[in-house]
C-alpha positions as MATLAB code, in Angstrom:
seq = 'MDRRTVLAVLVWMLAWPRVSRATQHRSWRIGWLSPASAASGGYELEALRGALRGLGYLEGQSIVIDARWAEGNSQRLFDLARALVGARVDVICTSGTPATMAAKAATGRIPIIFGRAAFPDKTGLVSNLSRPGGNLTGVTFIGPEYGKRLEMLREVSPRTVRVALLYNDQNAASVLAMRETQEWGRSLQTSVEPLGVHDEASLQAALVAVRSSRAEALMTTADPLIASYRSRVVEFANEHRLIAMYGEREYVRAGGLMFYGTSTTDMWRHAATHVDRVLKGAKPGDLPVEQPTQFELMINLKAAKALGLTLPQSLLLRADQLIE';
ca = [
      13.793  -36.907   79.167;
      11.162  -34.287   80.105;
       9.423  -31.988   77.694;
      11.587  -28.972   78.565;
      14.795  -30.904   77.828;
      13.425  -32.191   74.507;
      12.577  -28.643   73.413;
      16.059  -27.435   74.372;
      17.673  -30.221   72.320;
      15.487  -29.434   69.296;
      16.334  -25.718   69.484;
      20.038  -26.539   69.662;
      19.792  -28.927   66.684;
      18.045  -26.288   64.580;
      20.661  -23.696   65.461;
      23.652  -25.997   64.939;
      24.147  -25.456   61.162;
      24.115  -21.689   61.717;
      26.623  -21.954   64.579;
      28.792  -24.245   62.462;
      28.852  -21.793   59.556;
      29.715  -18.915   61.892;
      32.566  -20.922   63.364;
      33.907  -21.644   59.885;
      33.761  -17.975   58.859;
      37.146  -16.233   58.841;
      38.747  -13.012   57.724;
      41.370  -13.169   55.020;
      44.631  -11.558   56.075;
      46.228   -9.544   53.262;
      49.819   -8.388   53.589;
      51.050   -5.180   51.981;
      54.739   -4.479   51.312;
      56.097   -1.194   49.934;
      59.479    0.565   49.895;
      57.725    3.896   50.475;
      56.081    5.325   53.584;
      52.379    5.346   54.384;
      52.348    9.110   53.799;
      53.893    8.980   50.329;
      52.657    5.598   49.093;
      49.281    5.394   50.770;
      47.418    6.216   47.567;
      48.412    2.815   46.175;
      47.067    0.941   49.177;
      43.883    3.027   49.077;
      43.402    2.031   45.427;
      43.710   -1.633   46.397;
      41.339   -1.162   49.341;
      38.745    0.528   47.148;
      38.942   -2.187   44.506;
      38.572   -4.934   47.103;
      35.523   -3.149   48.530;
      34.050   -3.151   45.045;
      34.546   -6.915   44.951;
      32.679   -7.349   48.235;
      35.576   -7.512   50.708;
      34.943   -5.381   53.787;
      37.965   -4.431   55.854;
      37.547   -5.438   59.478;
      34.994   -8.065   58.481;
      36.011  -10.284   55.561;
      39.584   -8.961   55.243;
      42.304   -7.563   57.461;
      45.168   -5.623   55.838;
      48.606   -5.878   57.446;
      50.634   -3.049   55.871;
      54.416   -2.881   56.145;
      56.325    0.185   54.896;
      60.100    0.376   54.408;
      60.031    4.178   54.889;
      62.434    4.778   52.001;
      64.941    2.131   53.126;
      64.761   -0.763   50.658;
      67.152   -2.816   52.797;
      64.298   -3.255   55.287;
      62.080   -4.991   52.741;
      63.489   -8.466   53.421;
      62.858   -8.216   57.182;
      59.373   -6.818   56.581;
      58.584   -9.614   54.121;
      59.647  -12.232   56.657;
      57.481  -10.502   59.256;
      54.453  -10.825   56.971;
      55.182  -14.519   56.513;
      55.418  -14.860   60.281;
      52.065  -13.104   60.621;
      50.558  -15.901   58.499;
      48.976  -13.677   55.889;
      46.948  -15.381   53.162;
      48.332  -13.281   50.317;
      51.044  -10.622   49.984;
      50.584   -7.570   47.735;
      53.858   -5.905   46.758;
      54.593   -2.488   45.280;
      57.439   -2.583   42.766;
      60.189   -5.056   41.935;
      62.394   -4.780   45.075;
      59.419   -5.446   47.360;
      58.333   -8.358   45.165;
      61.812   -9.862   45.191;
      61.921   -9.578   48.985;
      58.555  -11.340   49.291;
      59.632  -14.043   46.831;
      62.784  -14.670   48.882;
      60.698  -14.913   52.055;
      58.126  -17.470   50.855;
      57.485  -19.931   48.064;
      54.110  -20.863   49.524;
      52.081  -17.709   50.185;
      50.592  -16.171   46.997;
      52.227  -12.896   45.968;
      50.358  -10.338   43.852;
      52.575   -7.549   42.551;
      51.747   -4.168   41.113;
      53.912   -1.737   39.119;
      56.716   -4.280   38.695;
      58.134   -3.617   35.227;
      59.720   -6.376   33.143;
      58.882   -9.181   35.646;
      59.902  -11.834   33.101;
      63.308  -10.197   32.595;
      64.063   -9.613   36.276;
      63.418  -13.238   37.228;
      60.187  -12.693   39.123;
      58.173  -14.956   36.798;
      58.916  -17.560   34.158;
      56.830  -15.780   31.540;
      53.913  -13.379   31.423;
      51.250  -15.774   30.175;
      51.983  -18.489   32.732;
      54.133  -17.013   35.496;
      54.488  -20.220   37.530;
      55.359  -20.445   41.209;
      53.453  -18.315   43.714;
      53.526  -14.951   41.874;
      51.403  -12.992   39.449;
      50.241   -9.408   39.129;
      50.144   -6.323   36.926;
      53.142   -4.904   35.059;
      54.245   -1.813   33.215;
      55.385   -2.331   29.624;
      58.513   -0.968   27.964;
      57.244    1.241   25.101;
      55.729    3.833   27.427;
      59.259    4.908   28.441;
      60.045    5.755   24.835;
      56.758    7.582   24.367;
      57.551    9.796   27.363;
      60.811   10.840   25.753;
      59.117   11.446   22.407;
      56.495   13.711   24.003;
      59.141   15.602   25.938;
      60.958   16.259   22.665;
      57.657   17.336   21.127;
      57.389   20.058   23.774;
      60.986   21.139   23.208;
      62.469   19.833   19.910;
      65.819   21.464   20.685;
      66.310   19.418   23.853;
      69.392   17.235   23.500;
      70.337   16.459   27.125;
      67.871   14.778   29.487;
      68.602   13.812   33.094;
      66.877   10.580   34.121;
      66.293    9.668   37.767;
      66.127    5.894   38.230;
      66.437    3.489   41.151;
      69.864    1.865   40.784;
      68.867   -0.843   43.308;
      65.746   -1.836   41.377;
      66.471   -4.231   38.502;
      63.318   -3.145   36.668;
      64.223    0.530   36.994;
      67.684   -0.231   35.584;
      66.047   -1.932   32.583;
      63.739    1.068   32.135;
      66.758    3.374   32.211;
      68.535    1.351   29.528;
      65.454    1.260   27.344;
      65.044    5.031   27.657;
      68.683    5.463   26.643;
      68.059    3.347   23.540;
      65.108    5.522   22.604;
      67.286    8.558   23.237;
      69.863    7.379   20.709;
      67.160    6.961   18.079;
      65.956   10.509   18.822;
      69.507   11.929   18.932;
      69.029   12.824   22.595;
      71.542   12.140   25.340;
      69.830   10.456   28.327;
      72.030   10.866   31.400;
      71.050    8.428   34.176;
      71.352    9.326   37.861;
      70.816    6.566   40.414;
      68.568    7.178   43.418;
      67.927    4.705   46.236;
      67.769    6.836   49.397;
      67.793   10.433   50.673;
      71.540   10.890   50.245;
      71.602    9.588   46.666;
      68.582   11.744   45.799;
      70.364   14.849   47.027;
      73.508   13.883   45.105;
      71.465   13.298   41.941;
      69.781   16.705   42.179;
      73.157   18.381   42.691;
      74.434   16.569   39.590;
      71.434   17.738   37.544;
      72.000   21.309   38.686;
      75.687   21.247   37.725;
      75.075   19.545   34.379;
      73.756   21.115   31.209;
      70.554   19.031   31.215;
      67.598   20.828   29.685;
      64.958   18.359   30.815;
      64.216   15.826   33.535;
      62.555   12.401   33.517;
      61.868    9.755   36.165;
      61.251    6.042   35.897;
      58.050    4.656   37.385;
      59.622    3.530   40.662;
      57.738    3.591   43.999;
      60.777    4.710   45.992;
      61.535    7.634   43.672;
      57.819    8.478   43.618;
      57.958    8.839   47.402;
      60.231   11.875   46.797;
      57.932   13.364   44.143;
      57.267   16.672   45.931;
      60.992   17.405   46.205;
      61.682   16.334   42.615;
      58.847   18.478   41.234;
      59.891   21.478   43.304;
      63.469   21.096   42.067;
      62.463   20.774   38.397;
      60.158   23.788   38.548;
      62.695   25.908   40.431;
      65.401   25.186   37.873;
      62.983   25.567   34.958;
      63.469   22.042   33.640;
      60.960   20.600   31.202;
      59.887   17.406   32.945;
      58.122   14.170   32.057;
      57.267   11.980   35.032;
      56.570    8.295   35.559;
      53.333    8.725   37.536;
      50.299   10.997   37.540;
      50.908   11.905   41.228;
      53.874   14.050   40.150;
      51.563   16.181   38.010;
      49.093   16.490   40.867;
      52.022   17.721   42.972;
      52.683   20.505   40.429;
      54.799   18.668   37.848;
      54.527   19.344   34.124;
      53.607   16.069   32.359;
      52.849   12.388   32.822;
      52.263    9.710   30.226;
      51.620    6.060   30.970;
      49.466    3.714   32.963;
      47.727    4.893   36.113;
      49.263    3.252   39.173;
      45.922    3.311   40.963;
      44.275    1.599   37.988;
      46.959   -1.067   38.121;
      46.037   -1.837   41.730;
      42.375   -2.026   40.807;
      43.292   -4.736   38.307;
      45.596   -6.439   40.818;
      42.636   -6.708   43.207;
      40.955   -9.108   40.780;
      43.996  -11.371   41.065;
      43.705  -11.213   44.855;
      40.031  -12.126   44.599;
      40.709  -15.120   42.344;
      43.519  -16.384   44.562;
      41.375  -16.139   47.688;
      38.755  -18.168   45.846;
      41.250  -20.939   45.163;
      43.105  -20.069   41.961;
      46.848  -20.711   41.805;
      48.755  -17.472   41.198;
      51.202  -19.211   38.858;
      48.299  -20.069   36.549;
      47.030  -16.468   36.302;
      48.619  -14.472   33.450;
      50.458  -11.306   34.408;
      48.210   -8.470   33.288;
      49.617   -5.846   30.957;
      48.027   -2.415   30.603;
      46.082   -1.559   27.483;
      45.092    2.007   28.383;
      47.500    4.918   28.676;
      46.864    8.519   29.566;
      48.548   11.858   29.078;
      48.242   14.479   31.837;
      49.518   18.027   31.431;
      49.703   20.709   34.107;
      48.955   23.978   32.285;
      49.791   26.032   35.364;
      53.273   24.502   35.465;
      53.695   25.083   31.726;
      52.799   28.758   32.130;
      55.254   29.156   35.022;
      57.973   27.646   32.832;
      57.089   29.992   29.966;
      56.207   27.104   27.666;
      53.902   27.264   24.693;
      52.716   23.692   24.335;
      51.970   22.369   20.835;
      48.277   22.150   20.059;
      48.749   18.591   18.803;
      49.914   17.539   22.268;
      47.130   19.402   24.071;
      44.516   17.708   21.900;
      45.919   14.296   22.820;
      45.852   14.998   26.558;
      43.363   13.004   28.613;
      43.519   15.516   31.447;
      44.564   19.161   31.570;
      45.179   20.686   34.989;
      44.586   24.450   34.994;
];
């Protein structure tokens, strides 16, 4: 072996560990499943993206996000979930209970991290909150915030006795939220009249029913599908001068009156830590489902003025954000 060949072999041997590490490097493939559209639900995915960036995951380098949107048709979720499984994603992030159920039906192997799925222990998604078991974990809403929304609505208008509630009648968690709100209504001597929404046609029918009823106020459950119609719901409530309490802050940003609860975007920031731990080897079934500890009240003063409302000072002082 001549000197030139020996030098070439030595150079290759020195470079080999580096080449080996580069060959082993891979990008994690993260699936995203939502009943909404990219236009209406994109803020959730952006919250997850931002949180993952903060944890050191760079899209296009260390992660690739494969987003699937049902475009308001929840029946498509099962096909989209199977498509993500076929794409061999490493983890699936799901928005809401119907999307999570579709992902759970599609795979018992790929980790599933859910966000904004209320009552996951009561809908059968997990065994319990502290040790969910199986391939699921995530971040959940909690029940009492539904009652607090109704209490604050009554604080704005103590004479309100009839409240229309938009809920997703094809989302088990939204049905539970509706029932819980009704229970709170009975304790507050307020009639909560539920109207099921699961697509464009049912939304239109629900709004017609609100208009023909004697409801004095409007509420929504924190459902991603209903949230995808937030601009239409807010416009309707404002046009018909309904005092409204919404399930997400995005309604208030769209011109709605009030929101109380947990920030959906904050929930996805917390869910990103679950994604990080799973990618590092943790079993999702061993990670407790995270429950929110911080709640916020947002009030749109411009909407209140347009409705001719004089808001109680006690409520204004409790607000975390006032939009003028």
